[in-house]
C-alpha positions in Angstrom: 0.0 0.0 0.0 1.3 3.4 -1.0 0.1 6.6 0.8 1.5 9.5 -1.1 1.0 13.2 -1.8 -1.3 13.4 -4.9 -0.4 15.2 -8.1 -1.6 15.5 -11.7 -0.7 11.9 -12.5 -3.5 10.8 -10.2 -6.3 12.7 -12.1 -7.6 9.3 -13.4 -8.9 8.6 -9.9 -11.0 11.7 -9.6 -14.2 10.0 -10.7 -14.0 7.0 -8.4 -13.0 9.2 -5.5 -16.1 11.4 -6.1 -18.3 8.3 -6.4 -16.9 6.7 -3.3 -17.7 9.8 -1.2 -21.3 9.9 -2.5 -21.8 6.2 -2.0 -20.5 6.4 1.6 -23.0 9.2 2.4 -25.9 7.0 1.2 -24.8 3.9 3.2 -24.1 5.8 6.4 -27.2 7.9 6.2 -25.3 10.9 7.7 -24.5 14.3 6.4 -21.6 14.5 4.1 -20.9 17.1 1.4 -20.7 15.8 -2.2 -17.6 16.5 -4.2 -17.6 16.5 -8.0 -14.8 14.9 -10.0 -13.8 18.4 -11.2 -13.5 19.5 -7.6 -11.4 16.5 -6.7 -9.2 16.9 -9.7 -8.3 20.5 -8.6 -7.0 19.1 -5.3 -5.0 16.4 -7.0 -3.3 18.9 -9.3 -2.3 21.4 -6.6 -0.7 18.8 -4.3 -3.1 19.5 -1.5 -4.2 15.9 -1.1 -3.2 12.4 0.0 -4.1 9.3 -2.0 -3.7 5.7 -1.0 -3.1 3.1 -3.7 -2.8 -0.7 -3.7 -0.7 -1.0 -6.8 -2.9 1.0 -9.2 -6.2 0.4 -7.4 -7.7 3.3 -5.5 -7.9 2.7 -1.7 -8.3 6.0 0.1 -8.1 9.8 -0.1 -8.2 13.1 1.9 -7.5 16.7 0.9 -6.6 20.1 2.2 -8.7 23.2 1.8 -7.2 26.6 2.5 -9.4 29.4 4.1 -9.1 32.9 5.6 -5.9 34.0 3.8 -4.1 30.8 4.9 -5.0 31.3 8.6 -7.2 28.2 8.5 -6.9 24.9 6.7 -9.4 22.0 6.7 -8.6 18.4 6.2 -11.7 17.2 4.3 -13.1 14.4 2.3 -11.5 11.5 4.2 -12.7 8.4 2.5 -11.6 4.7 2.2 -12.8 2.4 -0.5 -15.1 -0.3 0.8 -12.6 -3.0 -0.2 -10.0 -1.6 2.3 -12.1 -0.6 5.3 -11.5 -2.1 8.7 -7.7 -2.2 8.2 -6.7 1.1 9.9 -6.1 2.8 6.6 -8.2 5.9 7.4 -6.0 6.6 10.5 -2.9 6.4 8.3 -4.3 8.8 5.7 -5.5 11.2 8.4 -2.0 11.2 10.0 -0.4 11.9 6.6 -2.8 14.7 5.6 -2.2 16.3 9.0 1.5 16.1 8.5 1.2 17.6 5.0 -0.9 20.5 6.4 1.7 21.2 9.0 4.5 21.1 6.4 2.7 23.4 3.9 0.9 25.7 6.3 2.8 25.6 9.7 1.1 28.7 11.2 -2.5 27.8 10.2 -5.1 26.4 12.5 -6.3 23.0 11.2 -10.0 22.2 11.5 -12.8 19.9 10.4 -16.5 19.3 11.0 -17.9 15.8 11.2 -20.7 13.7 12.5 -18.6 10.5 12.5 -17.2 9.3 15.9 -14.2 7.5 14.2 -13.1 10.7 12.7 -13.6 12.6 15.9 -11.3 10.0 17.6 -8.7 10.4 15.0 -8.8 14.2 15.3 -8.5 14.0 19.0 -5.5 11.7 18.8 -3.8 14.4 16.7 -4.4 17.1 19.2 -7.7 18.6 17.9 -10.2 19.9 20.4 -14.0 20.3 20.1 -15.0 23.9 19.5 -18.0 26.0 18.5 -18.5 26.9 14.9 -17.7 30.6 15.8 -14.0 29.5 16.3 -13.7 28.1 12.8 -13.2 30.1 9.6 -15.9 32.6 8.8 -15.1 32.3 5.1 -18.5 32.1 3.4 -17.1 29.8 0.6 -16.3 27.1 3.2 -19.9 27.1 4.5 -21.3 27.0 0.9 -19.6 23.7 0.6 -22.2 22.3 3.1 -25.0 23.0 0.6 -25.0 19.5 -0.8 -25.2 18.0 2.7 -28.7 16.7 3.7 -28.4 18.6 7.0 -27.8 22.0 5.4 -31.2 23.2 6.4 -30.3 22.8 10.0 -27.1 24.9 9.5 -29.3 27.6 7.9 -32.0 27.6 10.6 -29.4 28.1 13.3 -27.7 30.9 11.4 -24.5 28.8 11.0 -24.1 28.4 14.8 -25.0 24.7 15.1 -25.5 21.6 13.1 -25.3 17.8 13.7 -21.6 18.1 12.9 -19.1 18.7 15.6 -16.4 21.3 14.9 -12.8 20.3 15.9 -9.7 22.5 15.8 -5.9 22.1 16.1 -4.1 25.4 17.0 -0.3 25.1 16.5 0.2 28.0 18.9 -1.4 26.2 21.9 1.1 24.4 24.2 -1.5 21.9 25.4 -1.9 19.9 22.3 -1.7 16.4 23.7 -2.1 13.7 21.0 -1.5 10.8 23.3 -2.0 12.2 26.8 -5.5 10.8 27.2 -8.1 8.7 25.5 -11.3 10.2 24.0 -14.5 9.4 25.8 -16.8 8.0 23.1 -19.9 8.5 25.3 -19.2 12.2 25.5 -19.4 12.7 21.8 -22.4 10.5 21.5 -24.2 12.4 24.2 -23.2 15.7 22.5 -24.8 14.6 19.2 -27.9 13.4 21.0 -28.3 16.8 22.7 -27.9 18.5 19.4 -30.4 16.3 17.7 -32.9 16.9 20.5 -32.5 20.6 20.4 -32.7 20.9 16.7 -35.8 18.7 16.4 -37.6 20.8 19.0 -36.6 24.0 17.2 -37.9 22.6 13.9 -41.3 21.6 15.5 -41.9 25.2 16.8 
């Protein structure tokens, strides 16, 4: 298995990456923004992505988005092909995209939003902390990317203050980033999501 920084030679994988992201959203039944092959191709060209290949077969992917005049970067679109799930590949890709982000944008805050507990655990292990959406980038183009998510109406109703996703942030200037200091409490994040769902359902019913 090769896990490498993507480039123009990987453009042939743009279609399957886009399809894998879309299919994953359908299977999981959770909010996930769709990404077109053209959008993926741009990330492949500019070297802001990590791709995993088993010989020439696509296995996994993740990319970097740059926001707020390089003050923020997001590690987005983490996906593993169904044939390679359950083997720890997602964690390896996540680790490598985090390293690439730190190499290319050493002063930037790294963030992500997700509903998935496995991704939250990976983020936490890297030193991310849960934060409110107000602590993330206010770049409107980032939030436009949520329009293809099935939960976008929730984000709109709450004036971009809350959704089912949890915001997580790594700040390179903080001294208390502790990747391995303690284990994440799964119940805490599950309870957080349950509270969000309850609040948002009540607000919708009013």
